C-alpha positions as CSV (number, residue, x, y, z in Angstrom):
1,M,-2.2,-13.9,79.8
2,A,1.5,-13.9,79.0
3,P,2.9,-10.5,78.2
4,G,5.6,-10.1,75.6
5,I,6.4,-9.5,71.9
6,S,3.8,-10.0,69.2
7,G,5.5,-8.4,66.1
8,F,8.7,-7.0,64.5
9,S,9.2,-4.7,61.6
10,L,12.5,-3.5,60.2
11,Y,13.7,-0.5,58.2
12,L,17.2,-0.3,56.6
13,P,18.6,2.7,54.6
14,P,19.6,2.0,51.0
15,Y,23.3,2.7,51.0
16,R,25.3,-0.5,51.6
17,V,29.0,-1.1,52.0
18,Q,30.2,-4.6,51.2
19,L,33.0,-5.5,53.7
20,E,34.8,-7.5,51.1
21,S,35.1,-4.4,49.0
22,W,36.0,-2.3,52.1
23,C,38.9,-4.8,52.8
24,E,40.2,-4.3,49.3
25,W,40.1,-0.5,49.6
26,N,42.0,-0.7,52.9
27,D,44.3,-3.6,52.3
28,Q,42.7,-5.7,55.0
29,P,42.3,-9.5,55.2
30,W,38.7,-10.3,54.1
31,E,38.6,-13.8,55.7
32,K,39.4,-12.3,59.1
33,F,36.8,-9.5,58.8
34,R,34.2,-11.9,57.4
35,S,34.7,-14.2,60.4
36,V,34.9,-11.5,63.1
37,V,32.8,-8.6,61.8
38,G,30.2,-9.7,59.1
39,R,29.5,-9.1,55.4
40,S,28.1,-5.6,55.0
41,F,26.7,-2.5,56.7
42,R,24.2,0.2,55.8
43,M,24.6,4.0,55.7
44,R,21.9,6.7,55.7
45,A,21.1,8.5,52.5
46,P,20.3,12.2,52.1
47,R,17.2,13.5,53.8
48,Q,17.3,10.6,56.3
49,S,17.7,10.7,60.0
50,V,17.2,8.4,63.0
51,Y,13.6,9.7,63.2
52,T,12.7,8.9,59.6
53,F,14.1,5.4,60.2
54,A,12.0,5.0,63.3
55,A,8.8,6.3,61.8
56,T,9.1,4.1,58.7
57,A,9.6,1.0,60.9
58,V,6.6,1.9,63.0
59,W,4.4,2.6,60.0
60,R,5.3,-0.8,58.5
61,L,4.5,-2.5,61.8
62,I,1.1,-0.9,62.1
63,R,0.2,-2.1,58.6
64,D,1.8,-5.5,58.6
65,Y,0.1,-6.4,61.9
66,D,-3.2,-4.7,61.3
67,I,-2.8,-2.6,64.5
68,D,-5.6,-0.3,65.5
69,P,-3.7,3.0,66.2
70,T,-6.3,4.1,68.8
71,Q,-5.3,1.1,70.9
72,V,-1.6,2.0,71.2
73,G,-1.2,3.5,74.6
74,L,2.6,3.7,74.6
75,L,5.0,4.5,71.8
76,A,8.6,4.4,73.0
77,L,11.8,5.3,71.2
78,G,15.1,3.6,72.2
79,T,18.1,5.3,70.6
80,E,21.5,6.8,71.2
81,S,21.4,8.8,68.0
82,S,18.7,11.3,68.8
83,T,19.4,14.9,67.6
84,D,16.8,16.7,69.8
85,N,17.4,17.0,73.5
86,S,13.8,17.9,74.3
87,A,11.3,15.9,72.3
88,G,11.3,12.1,72.2
89,A,9.0,9.6,70.5
90,V,6.4,12.3,69.9
91,I,8.5,13.2,66.8
92,V,7.9,9.7,65.5
93,K,4.2,9.9,66.5
94,G,3.8,13.0,64.4
95,M,5.2,11.4,61.3
96,V,3.2,8.2,61.7
97,N,0.0,10.2,62.1
98,E,0.7,11.9,58.8
99,A,0.9,8.6,57.0
100,L,-2.2,7.3,58.8
101,A,-4.1,10.3,57.8
102,A,-2.9,9.9,54.1
103,A,-4.1,6.3,54.2
104,G,-7.5,7.3,55.7
105,L,-6.8,5.4,59.0
106,P,-7.4,6.5,62.6
107,L,-4.6,8.4,64.2
108,L,-2.5,7.3,67.2
109,A,-4.4,8.1,70.3
110,R,-4.0,11.5,72.0
111,D,-3.5,9.7,75.4
112,C,-0.5,7.7,73.9
113,E,2.6,8.1,76.0
114,V,5.8,9.0,74.0
115,P,9.0,8.5,76.1
116,E,12.5,8.2,74.8
117,F,15.0,5.8,76.5
118,K,18.7,6.3,76.4
119,Q,21.5,4.1,77.7
120,A,23.7,3.5,74.8
121,C,22.6,0.2,73.0
122,L,20.4,-0.8,75.9
123,G,17.8,1.9,75.4
124,G,15.4,-0.3,73.4
125,V,15.5,-3.1,76.0
126,Y,14.7,-0.5,78.7
127,G,11.9,0.7,76.5
128,M,10.6,-2.9,76.2
129,K,10.6,-3.4,79.9
130,A,8.8,-0.2,80.5
131,A,6.1,-1.2,77.9
132,L,5.6,-4.5,79.6
133,R,5.2,-2.8,82.9
134,Y,2.7,-0.4,81.3
135,L,0.7,-3.3,79.9
136,A,0.6,-4.9,83.3
137,T,-0.7,-1.8,85.1
138,D,-2.5,1.2,83.7
139,G,-2.2,0.0,80.1
140,R,-4.2,-3.2,80.5
141,G,-6.1,-4.1,77.4
142,R,-4.1,-1.8,75.2
143,Q,-1.0,-2.3,73.0
144,A,2.5,-0.8,73.1
145,I,5.1,-0.1,70.4
146,V,8.8,0.2,71.1
147,V,11.0,1.3,68.2
148,C,14.8,1.1,68.3
149,A,16.6,3.3,65.8
150,D,20.3,4.3,65.4
151,I,23.1,5.4,63.2
152,A,26.5,3.9,64.1
153,E,29.3,6.0,62.6
154,Y,33.0,5.6,63.2
155,A,36.0,7.6,62.0
156,R,37.6,6.4,58.8
157,G,40.8,4.6,59.6
158,G,39.8,3.7,63.2
159,S,39.2,0.3,64.6
160,G,35.5,0.7,64.6
161,E,35.1,1.7,61.0
162,P,34.0,-1.8,59.7
163,T,31.4,-2.0,62.5
164,Q,29.2,0.8,61.2
165,G,25.5,0.5,60.5
166,A,22.1,2.2,60.4
167,G,18.5,1.2,60.7
168,A,15.4,0.6,62.9
169,V,13.3,-2.2,64.4
170,A,9.8,-1.6,65.7
171,M,8.3,-4.1,68.1
172,L,4.6,-4.7,69.0
173,L,4.1,-5.6,72.7
174,E,0.8,-7.1,74.0
175,S,-0.5,-8.5,77.3
176,D,-1.0,-11.8,75.5
177,A,2.1,-12.3,73.3
178,R,1.9,-13.9,69.9
179,L,5.6,-14.5,69.4
180,L,7.7,-14.3,72.6
181,E,6.7,-14.3,76.2
182,V,9.0,-12.1,78.4
183,D,9.4,-13.2,82.1
184,L,10.3,-9.9,83.8
185,A,10.1,-11.5,87.2
186,R,13.1,-13.7,86.4
187,A,15.1,-11.1,84.5
188,G,18.6,-10.1,85.6
189,S,20.0,-6.5,85.6
190,D,23.4,-5.0,86.0
191,S,24.8,-1.4,86.0
192,D,28.1,0.1,86.9
193,Y,29.5,3.5,85.9
194,R,32.4,3.3,83.4
195,V,33.6,6.8,82.7
196,A,35.3,6.3,79.3
197,D,34.1,3.0,78.0
198,F,32.0,4.4,75.1
199,R,30.6,7.9,75.3
200,K,29.2,10.7,73.1
201,P,30.0,14.1,74.8
202,F,28.7,17.2,73.1
203,T,32.2,18.5,72.7
204,R,32.5,16.3,69.7
205,F,30.3,18.7,67.8
206,R,32.5,21.7,68.2
207,N,33.8,23.2,64.9
208,Q,32.5,20.4,62.7
209,P,32.7,21.4,59.0
210,D,29.4,21.9,57.2
211,R,28.2,18.8,55.3
212,D,26.1,18.7,52.2
213,D,23.6,16.5,53.8
214,G,23.1,19.0,56.7
215,Q,23.8,16.4,59.4
216,L,26.2,16.4,62.3
217,Q,28.6,13.4,62.4
218,D,27.9,11.5,65.6
219,L,31.3,9.8,66.1
220,P,31.7,8.1,69.5
221,M,34.6,8.2,71.9
222,F,35.6,4.7,72.9
223,N,38.5,2.5,74.1
224,G,38.4,-0.7,72.2
225,H,39.9,-3.4,74.5
226,Y,38.5,-1.7,77.5
227,S,35.0,-1.6,76.0
228,T,35.2,-5.3,75.2
229,S,36.1,-6.1,78.8
230,C,33.2,-3.9,80.0
231,Y,30.8,-5.9,77.7
232,I,32.0,-9.2,79.1
233,D,31.8,-8.0,82.7
234,A,28.4,-6.4,82.4
235,T,26.7,-9.3,80.5
236,H,28.2,-11.8,83.0
237,H,26.8,-9.9,86.0
238,A,23.3,-9.6,84.4
239,M,23.3,-13.3,83.7
240,T,24.3,-14.1,87.2
241,A,21.5,-11.9,88.6
242,M,19.1,-13.9,86.4
243,L,20.5,-17.3,87.2
244,D,20.3,-16.6,90.9
245,K,16.5,-16.5,90.5
246,R,16.4,-19.9,88.9
247,P,16.4,-23.3,90.7
248,G,19.1,-25.8,89.9
249,R,22.7,-25.5,89.0
250,N,23.8,-22.5,87.0
251,L,26.0,-24.7,84.8
252,D,23.0,-26.7,83.6
253,Y,21.5,-23.5,82.2
254,F,24.1,-23.2,79.4
255,H,23.1,-26.7,78.1
256,D,19.4,-26.4,78.7
257,I,18.6,-23.1,77.1
258,D,17.4,-23.5,73.5
259,A,18.7,-20.3,71.8
260,V,20.7,-17.2,72.9
261,F,20.4,-13.7,71.4
262,M,22.8,-10.9,72.6
263,H,23.7,-7.4,71.7
264,R,26.0,-7.6,68.7
265,P,28.1,-4.7,67.7
266,Y,29.8,-7.1,65.3
267,H,29.5,-10.9,64.5
268,Q,32.1,-12.2,67.0
269,M,31.2,-10.2,70.1
270,P,28.1,-12.3,71.3
271,T,30.2,-15.5,71.0
272,T,32.9,-13.9,73.2
273,G,30.4,-12.7,75.8
274,W,28.5,-16.0,75.9
275,V,31.6,-18.2,76.2
276,M,33.0,-15.9,78.9
277,A,29.8,-16.2,80.9
278,Y,30.3,-20.0,80.7
279,L,33.9,-19.7,81.9
280,F,32.9,-17.4,84.8
281,T,30.3,-20.1,85.8
282,L,32.9,-22.8,85.6
283,A,35.1,-20.8,88.0
284,H,32.3,-20.1,90.4
285,D,30.8,-23.6,90.5
286,T,32.9,-26.3,92.2
287,D,31.3,-28.8,89.7
288,G,33.0,-26.9,86.9
289,H,36.6,-26.7,88.3
290,D,37.8,-29.9,86.6
291,E,36.5,-28.8,83.2
292,L,38.2,-25.4,83.7
293,R,41.5,-27.0,84.6
294,A,41.3,-29.2,81.5
295,L,40.8,-26.1,79.4
296,A,43.7,-24.4,81.1
297,A,45.9,-27.3,80.5
298,G,45.0,-27.4,76.8
299,A,45.6,-23.7,76.5
300,G,48.9,-23.9,78.3
301,V,48.0,-21.5,81.1
302,D,48.2,-22.0,84.8
303,A,44.7,-23.1,86.1
304,D,45.0,-21.3,89.4
305,R,45.9,-18.0,87.7
306,L,43.0,-18.5,85.2
307,S,40.6,-19.1,88.0
308,A,41.9,-16.1,89.9
309,E,41.4,-13.9,86.8
310,L,37.8,-15.0,86.5
311,L,37.0,-14.7,90.1
312,A,38.7,-11.4,91.0
313,P,36.8,-8.1,90.8
314,K,38.2,-6.1,87.9
315,P,39.9,-2.7,88.4
316,F,37.6,-0.8,86.0
317,G,38.3,2.4,88.0
318,I,36.5,5.6,87.2
319,T,39.2,8.1,87.6
320,G,41.3,9.2,84.7
321,A,44.5,7.9,86.2
322,Q,43.1,4.5,87.0
323,L,41.5,4.1,83.6
324,A,44.7,4.9,81.8
325,E,46.3,2.0,83.5
326,N,43.4,-0.5,82.8
327,T,42.4,-0.1,79.2
328,G,43.8,-3.4,77.9
329,D,42.3,-6.8,77.8
330,A,41.1,-7.6,81.4
331,F,40.9,-11.3,80.7
332,P,44.0,-12.4,78.7
333,L,44.2,-15.9,80.2
334,A,40.5,-16.5,79.6
335,R,40.9,-15.4,76.0
336,R,43.4,-18.3,75.6
337,A,40.9,-20.7,77.3
338,R,38.2,-19.5,74.9
339,N,40.4,-20.4,72.0
340,Q,41.0,-23.8,73.5
341,L,37.3,-24.4,73.9
342,R,36.8,-23.7,70.2
343,K,38.9,-26.8,69.5
344,T,36.6,-29.1,71.5
345,P,33.3,-30.8,70.6
346,L,31.6,-28.7,73.2
347,W,32.0,-25.6,71.0
348,D,29.3,-26.9,68.6
349,T,26.6,-27.4,71.3
350,L,27.5,-24.4,73.4
351,V,28.0,-21.8,70.7
352,R,26.9,-22.9,67.2
353,E,23.6,-24.5,68.4
354,K,22.8,-21.8,71.0
355,L,23.8,-18.7,69.0
356,G,23.2,-20.0,65.5
357,L,19.5,-19.1,64.8
358,G,19.3,-16.0,62.6
359,S,23.0,-15.3,63.1
360,E,24.0,-15.7,59.4
361,A,21.4,-13.2,58.2
362,M,22.7,-10.7,60.8
363,R,26.0,-10.5,59.0
364,D,24.4,-8.1,56.5
365,L,22.9,-5.7,59.0
366,G,26.0,-4.2,60.5
367,N,25.9,-2.5,63.9
368,L,22.5,-1.2,64.7
369,Y,23.1,-0.2,68.3
370,T,19.7,-0.4,70.1
371,A,18.2,-2.2,67.2
372,A,20.8,-5.0,67.0
373,L,19.2,-7.3,69.6
374,P,15.6,-7.0,68.4
375,A,16.8,-7.4,64.8
376,W,18.5,-10.7,65.7
377,L,15.4,-11.9,67.4
378,A,13.4,-11.1,64.3
379,A,16.0,-12.8,62.1
380,G,15.9,-15.9,64.3
381,L,12.1,-16.2,64.1
382,H,12.2,-15.5,60.3
383,Q,14.8,-18.3,59.8
384,A,12.9,-20.7,61.9
385,L,9.7,-20.1,59.9
386,T,11.6,-20.5,56.6
387,D,13.3,-23.7,57.7
388,G,10.1,-25.2,59.2
389,L,11.5,-25.5,62.7
390,D,9.3,-26.2,65.7
391,L,10.0,-23.6,68.3
392,A,6.9,-23.7,70.4
393,D,7.7,-23.6,74.2
394,Q,11.4,-23.2,73.6
395,D,13.3,-21.2,76.2
396,W,15.3,-18.3,74.8
397,L,17.7,-15.8,76.3
398,A,17.8,-12.1,75.2
399,L,20.9,-10.4,76.7
400,G,21.1,-6.7,76.1
401,Y,24.0,-4.4,76.7
402,G,24.6,-0.7,76.8
403,S,28.1,0.8,77.1
404,G,28.9,3.0,80.0
405,D,27.7,0.6,81.5
406,A,24.5,-1.6,81.9
407,A,23.1,-5.0,80.8
408,E,19.8,-6.9,81.0
409,A,19.2,-10.7,80.8
410,L,15.6,-11.5,79.8
411,P,14.1,-15.0,79.8
412,L,11.9,-15.6,76.8
413,R,9.6,-18.4,75.8
414,V,8.4,-19.0,72.2
415,V,4.5,-18.9,72.1
416,A,2.6,-21.8,70.6
417,G,1.3,-20.8,67.2
418,W,4.1,-18.3,66.8
419,Q,4.3,-18.9,63.1
420,D,1.3,-16.7,62.2
421,A,2.9,-13.6,63.7
422,A,6.4,-14.5,62.4
423,A,5.1,-14.8,58.9
424,R,4.4,-11.0,59.0
425,I,8.0,-10.1,59.9
426,N,9.3,-8.1,56.9
427,F,13.0,-9.3,57.3
428,D,13.6,-10.2,53.6
429,R,11.7,-7.1,52.3
430,A,13.7,-4.8,54.5
431,L,16.9,-6.0,52.8
432,L,15.7,-5.1,49.3
433,G,16.7,-2.1,47.4
434,A,20.3,-1.8,48.6
435,V,22.7,0.3,46.6
436,D,26.3,-0.9,46.9
437,L,28.8,2.0,47.2
438,N,32.2,2.1,45.5
439,E,35.2,3.4,47.4
440,T,34.8,7.0,46.2
441,Q,31.1,7.0,47.0
442,Y,31.6,5.6,50.4
443,I,34.2,8.3,51.3
444,D,31.8,11.0,50.1
445,V,28.8,9.6,52.0
446,H,30.9,9.2,55.1
447,A,31.9,12.9,54.8
448,G,28.3,14.0,54.2
449,R,28.9,14.9,50.5
450,L,26.1,14.1,48.1
451,I,26.6,11.5,45.4
452,D,24.9,10.9,42.1
453,V,23.2,7.7,43.3
454,T,20.2,8.5,45.5
455,P,17.4,5.9,45.6
456,P,14.0,7.5,45.4
457,A,12.0,7.4,48.5
458,H,8.9,5.2,48.5
459,D,6.3,4.7,51.2
460,E,8.6,6.1,53.8
461,F,9.6,9.4,55.6
462,V,12.1,11.9,54.6
463,V,13.5,15.2,56.1
464,D,11.8,17.8,53.9
465,H,13.8,20.8,55.2
466,V,15.4,22.1,58.3
467,G,14.3,25.3,59.9
468,T,16.5,28.4,59.8
469,S,14.4,31.1,61.6
470,N,16.1,32.6,64.7
471,G,13.5,35.2,65.8
472,P,12.6,37.6,66.9
473,D,8.9,36.5,66.3
474,F,9.5,32.8,65.4
475,F,12.2,30.3,66.2
476,D,12.9,27.0,64.4
477,E,16.6,27.0,63.7
478,G,17.8,23.4,63.4
479,V,14.4,21.8,63.6
480,E,13.8,19.1,61.1
481,Y,10.5,19.1,59.1
482,Y,9.5,15.7,57.9
483,R,7.3,14.5,55.0
484,Y,5.7,11.2,54.2
485,V,6.4,10.1,50.6
486,V,3.8,7.7,49.2
487,D,5.7,7.0,45.9
488,S,8.9,8.1,44.2
489,T,7.1,10.4,41.8
490,E,6.6,13.0,44.5
């Protein structure tokens, strides 16, 4: 028995912003944004929330993989966009049960656990680890579902604006995986408190204007260059913790691994994190010093200073005064070395071959926060099936990250016969039905104003209404009531 992932199902909301159009609206260079960020991102439509996303993804997973709902013993929600500080995945369970009842199917079991996991974009990975531990202990013989759902919103005019996104990915986990085995015993973890990397304090909701869509705008507080440095630092330490459990040289791992999938807030970030992990390993391994010196020479930087930058602990201090002094790029010399590496033949084997599978399709998903990593895994399997690739017994790396700050490095192995389960991944179908917004429509949707283009709901969940009662005999103010819509005529 090899525990792991047996299925994926995606849900994307209909509103889409093409980044080429966004660049025209904002007088920005399209070629740069296409290379660094991606091609498009999604936005929620009226009557949608992170819970409707999650429930629709789970509902599709159950049907696409013929899951017996009574055998699901754990339904976990990973998100950083939840709007209820009490209930967790039980909200999703309630909606899914409504759809199951409408279809005349058994309901999810009453003894199904329903936790929610929160650690920025890492919540879904933590949920997956918890599900695998459940399946190995008191959940033996049952199944688990982990759904990752988020809405990534950024202020207009800010640096994060083109990296928005919304959607959900549900994963089926079993004791005998049909897609990807997960080796938790050899996984690597890292966590270190970063006070102002990327946060969502409740004070952001004070005095927000009323919106036509009835939602609060969940804009994060972040420090761009500092957040990038935190991503690099955390993923490096998680990888090191994983590599320390392996025999052989750490440097060999970068060449031996078949495919790499990382948290991707935008297209270029995984490349940055992966190459930085390689440079860190060059600096720490005496066998890599000559290669590091050659890169330094080509980049026109002092090799000793580059090595010192990579080896020295970084002053990511947690006090306000310390942070204010250290919000810039913590690895400026390494950035020049990365650019030099891009000019060498090694770039193709280290980056394009390792990070290429499914990467192109991900350019159209935007930033999905917790759902970004599982979406990329799904995209990779979908592309491999479409291209007729032989993946059986390949070793993969899934490297998750959550701001604030934590990371997880998970060794994966592709299961023999993976094609049957991969054929059920609904990646292409999830992309259908997109409505491209023009500039005026985008501005209105971002501000919560209703527009005249609202795709009808079909076989999905919507927010039917929001409670307004504030006692004295009944209270439901702010509580969302959901409804399953079978077809658009309802």
